[in-house]
C-alpha positions, 0 to 999 in steps of 0.5 A: 795420454794414458795414465796408470794411477795407484792407490785410487781407493784413497783421497788423492788417487780418487781425485787424480782419476777424476782430474784425468777424465776432466782433461780427456786423458785415459786413466786406469786405476788400481788398488789392493782391493778386488774392486774400487772401494772409495766413495760411490759418487758416480764420478769418473773414478767409479766408472774408469778401468780398475785393476786389483794390484798388490804393488809389493808383488813385482811380477804382478806390477810387471804384468799389469803395467806391461799390459796397460803400457801407460805414458805415465804412472802417478804413484799415490799408493802408500802406507800412511798410518804414521803411528801404526808404522812404529809397531815392530810387527808392522815395520816390515810391511810398511817398508814392503809397501813404501819402498819395495812397491815403489821400487817395483813400479820404478823398475817397470817404468824404466823398462817401458820408458814412461814417466813416473810421479811419486808422492812423498812427504814433509816427513823426510825431513827432521822438522827442526828450525823455522826455515822452509824446506827447499825441494832440492834439499838433501838434508834428510833426517826422518824422525819416524818409520813412515818418513824413513820409508817414504825417503827410501821410496824417493831414492828408489825413484831418483836412482832408477829413473830420469823421467820422474817427478817427486812431489812432497806434500803435507797435511792432506785432506780430500773427500775420499777418506779419513783426515784431520778435518773430518776428525775435528768436525766429529770431535767438535760435535760432541765436545765443548773443548778440544786440545790441539797442538800449536807447535807443529807448523805447516800448510794443508793440501787439498787433494782436489787442487793437488790433482790438478797440479799433478796432471799439469806436471805429467803433461810436461817434461819438467822433471825433478823434485817439487813441494806442493801444498795450498797457498795461504801461509804457514799455520799450526794445527791449532790455527787450522782447527780454529778456522775449520770450526769458524767456517763450519759454524761450530762454537767449540772452544779450541785450546792450544797445547804443545806436542809434549803436553798433547802426548798421544802420538807414538811416532815423532812428528816434525815441528817444522813442516814449512815447504817452500813451493816457489819452484812451482811458479819458477817452472811454469806451474800454477800454485794451488789456491789458498788453504782457506779457500780450499777448506771452504770448498771442501766443507761444501763438498762434504755437505753435498756428499752427505 
Protein backbone atom coordinates (compact mmCIF):
# COMPACT_ATOMS: atom_id res chain seq x y z
CA UNK A 1 0.00 0.00 0.00
CA UNK A 2 1.22 3.50 -0.84
CA UNK A 3 0.38 6.14 1.78
CA UNK A 4 0.84 9.91 1.56
CA UNK A 5 1.32 11.50 4.98
CA UNK A 6 1.00 15.23 5.68
CA UNK A 7 2.66 16.97 8.61
CA UNK A 8 5.61 14.58 8.99
CA UNK A 9 7.59 17.32 10.73
CA UNK A 10 5.27 16.95 13.72
CA UNK A 11 4.92 14.37 16.48
CA UNK A 12 2.31 12.13 14.87
CA UNK A 13 3.38 12.32 11.23
CA UNK A 14 6.90 11.26 12.27
CA UNK A 15 5.62 8.13 13.98
CA UNK A 16 3.13 7.30 11.22
CA UNK A 17 5.92 7.26 8.63
CA UNK A 18 8.00 4.95 10.78
CA UNK A 19 5.04 2.63 11.39
CA UNK A 20 4.33 2.42 7.65
CA UNK A 21 7.94 1.37 7.06
CA UNK A 22 7.73 -1.28 9.78
CA UNK A 23 4.69 -2.77 8.01
CA UNK A 24 6.33 -2.75 4.59
CA UNK A 25 4.08 -0.01 3.20
CA UNK A 26 5.42 2.72 0.94
CA UNK A 27 5.22 6.05 2.76
CA UNK A 28 5.61 9.46 1.17
CA UNK A 29 6.02 12.26 3.70
CA UNK A 30 5.16 15.92 3.26
CA UNK A 31 5.28 19.18 5.17
CA UNK A 32 5.62 22.89 4.43
CA UNK A 33 9.37 22.97 5.11
CA UNK A 34 11.75 22.56 2.12
CA UNK A 35 13.32 19.52 3.82
CA UNK A 36 12.25 17.16 6.58
CA UNK A 37 12.62 19.17 9.79
CA UNK A 38 12.01 16.64 12.55
CA UNK A 39 14.38 14.73 14.79
CA UNK A 40 17.32 13.31 12.85
CA UNK A 41 17.14 9.89 14.47
CA UNK A 42 18.00 7.83 11.41
CA UNK A 43 14.54 6.23 11.37
CA UNK A 44 12.45 5.58 8.27
CA UNK A 45 10.90 9.04 8.23
CA UNK A 46 14.32 10.63 7.67
CA UNK A 47 15.09 8.42 4.67
CA UNK A 48 11.65 8.07 3.06
CA UNK A 49 10.57 10.17 0.05
CA UNK A 50 9.69 13.72 1.12
CA UNK A 51 7.58 16.34 -0.66
CA UNK A 52 7.45 20.01 0.27
CA UNK A 53 3.76 20.87 0.23
CA UNK A 54 1.66 23.86 1.22
CA UNK A 55 -1.74 22.24 1.75
CA UNK A 56 -3.47 25.63 1.45
CA UNK A 57 -2.45 25.71 -2.25
CA UNK A 58 -5.06 23.63 -4.12
CA UNK A 59 -2.97 23.41 -7.29
CA UNK A 60 0.04 22.11 -5.37
CA UNK A 61 -2.11 19.54 -3.54
CA UNK A 62 -3.59 18.32 -6.82
CA UNK A 63 -0.19 18.19 -8.52
CA UNK A 64 1.59 16.24 -5.77
CA UNK A 65 -1.19 13.80 -4.93
CA UNK A 66 -1.90 13.12 -8.60
CA UNK A 67 1.80 12.47 -9.17
CA UNK A 68 2.07 10.09 -6.21
CA UNK A 69 -1.36 8.45 -6.63
CA UNK A 70 -1.50 7.01 -3.08
CA UNK A 71 -3.93 4.36 -1.88
CA UNK A 72 -4.53 6.43 1.26
CA UNK A 73 -3.73 9.83 2.73
CA UNK A 74 -3.15 10.23 6.47
CA UNK A 75 -3.69 13.92 7.11
CA UNK A 76 -1.69 14.91 10.22
CA UNK A 77 -0.86 18.48 9.20
CA UNK A 78 -2.75 21.15 11.15
CA UNK A 79 -2.48 24.45 12.96
CA UNK A 80 -2.32 23.27 16.58
CA UNK A 81 -1.17 26.40 18.48
CA UNK A 82 -4.48 26.76 20.34
CA UNK A 83 -3.86 30.07 22.12
CA UNK A 84 -2.14 31.72 19.15
CA UNK A 85 -5.15 30.82 16.99
CA UNK A 86 -7.21 33.30 19.00
CA UNK A 87 -5.19 36.28 17.70
CA UNK A 88 -7.30 38.28 15.27
CA UNK A 89 -4.47 38.40 12.74
CA UNK A 90 -4.04 34.60 12.85
CA UNK A 91 -7.64 33.41 12.44
CA UNK A 92 -7.58 33.57 8.64
CA UNK A 93 -4.34 31.55 8.52
CA UNK A 94 -5.67 28.95 10.98
CA UNK A 95 -8.79 28.52 8.87
CA UNK A 96 -6.77 28.31 5.67
CA UNK A 97 -4.72 25.42 7.09
CA UNK A 98 -7.29 23.48 9.11
CA UNK A 99 -10.27 23.98 6.81
CA UNK A 100 -8.99 25.02 3.40
CA UNK A 101 -6.06 22.61 3.42
CA UNK A 102 -8.29 19.74 4.48
CA UNK A 103 -10.83 20.57 1.76
CA UNK A 104 -8.06 20.58 -0.83
CA UNK A 105 -6.86 17.13 0.21
CA UNK A 106 -10.37 15.67 0.43
CA UNK A 107 -11.20 16.94 -3.07
CA UNK A 108 -8.21 15.18 -4.63
CA UNK A 109 -8.78 12.01 -2.59
CA UNK A 110 -12.26 11.92 -4.12
CA UNK A 111 -10.84 12.47 -7.59
CA UNK A 112 -8.27 9.69 -7.11
CA UNK A 113 -10.73 7.42 -5.25
CA UNK A 114 -8.30 6.94 -2.37
CA UNK A 115 -8.92 6.62 1.35
CA UNK A 116 -8.44 9.60 3.68
CA UNK A 117 -7.77 9.57 7.39
CA UNK A 118 -8.25 12.92 9.13
CA UNK A 119 -6.99 13.62 12.65
CA UNK A 120 -9.40 15.67 14.72
CA UNK A 121 -9.74 16.62 18.37
CA UNK A 122 -11.82 16.59 21.53
CA UNK A 123 -12.00 20.38 21.06
CA UNK A 124 -14.89 19.99 18.59
CA UNK A 125 -17.11 19.52 21.68
CA UNK A 126 -17.94 22.11 24.35
CA UNK A 127 -16.45 19.99 27.14
CA UNK A 128 -19.41 20.27 29.48
CA UNK A 129 -20.72 17.55 31.80
CA UNK A 130 -18.92 14.36 32.78
CA UNK A 131 -20.27 11.82 30.27
CA UNK A 132 -17.72 10.54 27.73
CA UNK A 133 -18.25 11.86 24.22
CA UNK A 134 -19.35 9.28 21.66
CA UNK A 135 -17.55 9.25 18.28
CA UNK A 136 -20.81 9.58 16.34
CA UNK A 137 -22.12 12.42 18.54
CA UNK A 138 -23.01 15.49 16.45
CA UNK A 139 -23.55 17.88 19.38
CA UNK A 140 -20.72 20.15 18.31
CA UNK A 141 -20.11 23.39 20.20
CA UNK A 142 -16.41 24.27 19.93
CA UNK A 143 -15.14 26.77 22.50
CA UNK A 144 -12.28 28.25 20.49
CA UNK A 145 -10.97 28.97 16.99
CA UNK A 146 -8.86 25.82 16.87
CA UNK A 147 -11.82 23.58 17.76
CA UNK A 148 -14.11 25.35 15.30
CA UNK A 149 -11.66 25.00 12.41
CA UNK A 150 -10.97 21.35 13.18
CA UNK A 151 -14.73 20.73 13.19
CA UNK A 152 -15.06 22.45 9.81
CA UNK A 153 -12.26 20.19 8.59
CA UNK A 154 -14.22 17.15 9.79
CA UNK A 155 -17.30 18.31 7.92
CA UNK A 156 -15.28 18.94 4.77
CA UNK A 157 -14.03 15.34 4.85
CA UNK A 158 -17.38 13.69 5.68
CA UNK A 159 -19.21 15.91 3.19
CA UNK A 160 -16.83 15.12 0.33
CA UNK A 161 -15.85 11.48 0.75
CA UNK A 162 -17.29 8.06 1.48
CA UNK A 163 -13.94 6.35 2.10
CA UNK A 164 -12.84 8.31 5.16
CA UNK A 165 -11.79 7.85 8.76
CA UNK A 166 -12.15 10.76 11.20
CA UNK A 167 -10.16 10.03 14.36
CA UNK A 168 -10.46 12.36 17.35
CA UNK A 169 -7.53 12.40 19.75
CA UNK A 170 -6.51 14.40 22.84
CA UNK A 171 -3.52 15.38 24.97
CA UNK A 172 -0.97 14.27 22.38
CA UNK A 173 2.70 13.54 23.11
CA UNK A 174 5.50 12.10 21.01
CA UNK A 175 9.25 12.25 20.52
CA UNK A 176 9.27 14.66 17.59
CA UNK A 177 8.14 17.99 19.01
CA UNK A 178 6.93 20.00 21.99
CA UNK A 179 4.31 18.61 24.35
CA UNK A 180 3.01 18.78 27.92
CA UNK A 181 5.43 16.16 29.26
CA UNK A 182 8.50 17.99 27.98
CA UNK A 183 7.17 21.26 29.40
CA UNK A 184 6.54 19.75 32.84
CA UNK A 185 9.95 18.06 32.95
CA UNK A 186 11.65 21.35 32.11
CA UNK A 187 9.62 23.26 34.71
CA UNK A 188 10.15 20.54 37.31
CA UNK A 189 13.92 20.84 36.94
CA UNK A 190 13.93 24.51 37.87
CA UNK A 191 10.98 24.90 40.27
CA UNK A 192 10.27 23.38 43.67
CA UNK A 193 6.52 23.72 43.12
CA UNK A 194 4.31 23.78 40.03
CA UNK A 195 0.61 24.68 39.72
CA UNK A 196 -1.43 22.45 37.40
CA UNK A 197 -5.14 22.48 36.60
CA UNK A 198 -7.21 19.65 38.07
CA UNK A 199 -10.65 20.40 36.56
CA UNK A 200 -9.90 19.47 32.93
CA UNK A 201 -10.39 15.71 32.51
CA UNK A 202 -9.27 13.48 29.67
CA UNK A 203 -6.69 10.87 28.62
CA UNK A 204 -3.24 11.28 27.00
CA UNK A 205 -2.38 9.93 23.55
CA UNK A 206 1.10 8.63 22.69
CA UNK A 207 1.78 9.12 18.99
CA UNK A 208 3.84 5.92 18.76
CA UNK A 209 0.82 3.89 19.85
CA UNK A 210 -1.64 5.95 17.83
CA UNK A 211 0.40 5.49 14.64
CA UNK A 212 -0.02 1.73 14.92
CA UNK A 213 -3.79 2.11 15.17
CA UNK A 214 -4.01 4.54 12.24
CA UNK A 215 -2.15 2.14 9.96
CA UNK A 216 -4.40 -0.66 11.21
CA UNK A 217 -7.35 1.46 10.12
CA UNK A 218 -6.23 2.30 6.61
CA UNK A 219 -5.58 -1.38 5.98
CA UNK A 220 -9.37 -1.85 6.29
CA UNK A 221 -12.57 -0.41 4.87
CA UNK A 222 -14.11 0.18 8.32
CA UNK A 223 -14.79 3.83 7.64
CA UNK A 224 -16.35 6.38 9.96
CA UNK A 225 -15.76 8.39 13.12
CA UNK A 226 -13.55 7.05 15.93
CA UNK A 227 -12.06 8.20 19.21
CA UNK A 228 -8.53 7.10 20.06
CA UNK A 229 -6.49 7.84 23.17
CA UNK A 230 -4.47 5.55 25.39
CA UNK A 231 -6.32 3.37 27.89
CA UNK A 232 -5.75 3.63 31.65
CA UNK A 233 -8.66 5.77 32.78
CA UNK A 234 -9.64 9.44 32.72
CA UNK A 235 -7.36 11.85 34.59
CA UNK A 236 -6.71 15.56 35.11
CA UNK A 237 -3.61 17.43 34.00
CA UNK A 238 -2.72 17.50 37.70
CA UNK A 239 -2.91 13.68 37.89
CA UNK A 240 -0.83 13.41 34.75
CA UNK A 241 1.85 15.72 36.11
CA UNK A 242 2.06 13.77 39.38
CA UNK A 243 2.69 10.56 37.43
CA UNK A 244 5.20 12.25 35.09
CA UNK A 245 7.26 13.42 38.07
CA UNK A 246 6.91 10.08 39.85
CA UNK A 247 8.18 8.11 36.88
CA UNK A 248 10.92 10.65 36.18
CA UNK A 249 12.09 10.57 39.79
CA UNK A 250 11.34 14.24 40.45
CA UNK A 251 10.45 15.48 43.95
CA UNK A 252 8.78 18.65 42.64
CA UNK A 253 5.62 19.53 44.55
CA UNK A 254 2.48 19.65 42.38
CA UNK A 255 -0.34 21.95 43.52
CA UNK A 256 -3.82 21.44 42.06
CA UNK A 257 -5.63 24.60 40.88
CA UNK A 258 -8.80 25.31 38.92
CA UNK A 259 -8.68 26.58 35.36
CA UNK A 260 -9.95 29.92 36.62
CA UNK A 261 -7.20 30.11 39.25
CA UNK A 262 -4.55 29.18 36.69
CA UNK A 263 -5.83 31.84 34.31
CA UNK A 264 -3.05 31.94 31.70
CA UNK A 265 -4.80 30.54 28.61
CA UNK A 266 -6.28 32.84 25.99
CA UNK A 267 -8.37 30.09 24.40
CA UNK A 268 -11.15 28.47 26.39
CA UNK A 269 -10.43 24.80 27.15
CA UNK A 270 -12.98 22.01 27.51
CA UNK A 271 -13.40 20.68 31.05
CA UNK A 272 -14.68 17.31 29.84
CA UNK A 273 -12.38 15.70 27.27
CA UNK A 274 -13.47 12.16 28.08
CA UNK A 275 -13.62 10.31 24.75
CA UNK A 276 -15.49 7.01 24.54
CA UNK A 277 -13.28 4.56 22.64
CA UNK A 278 -15.48 1.45 22.75
CA UNK A 279 -16.16 1.69 19.01
CA UNK A 280 -12.54 0.67 18.36
CA UNK A 281 -12.94 -2.81 19.81
CA UNK A 282 -16.46 -3.12 18.41
CA UNK A 283 -14.94 -2.54 14.95
CA UNK A 284 -12.17 -5.08 15.52
CA UNK A 285 -9.32 -2.65 16.26
CA UNK A 286 -6.86 -3.18 19.10
CA UNK A 287 -7.05 -0.40 21.73
CA UNK A 288 -3.94 1.55 22.69
CA UNK A 289 -1.98 0.49 25.82
CA UNK A 290 -2.49 2.35 29.09
CA UNK A 291 -1.22 5.91 29.31
CA UNK A 292 0.89 4.93 32.33
CA UNK A 293 2.73 2.35 30.24
CA UNK A 294 2.97 4.79 27.32
CA UNK A 295 4.50 7.43 29.59
CA UNK A 296 7.14 4.99 30.83
CA UNK A 297 8.10 4.02 27.28
CA UNK A 298 8.15 7.65 26.18
CA UNK A 299 10.48 8.68 29.01
CA UNK A 300 12.82 5.84 28.07
CA UNK A 301 12.71 6.93 24.44
CA UNK A 302 13.53 10.52 25.43
CA UNK A 303 16.59 9.36 27.37
CA UNK A 304 17.79 7.25 24.44
CA UNK A 305 17.32 10.20 22.07
CA UNK A 306 19.42 12.42 24.33
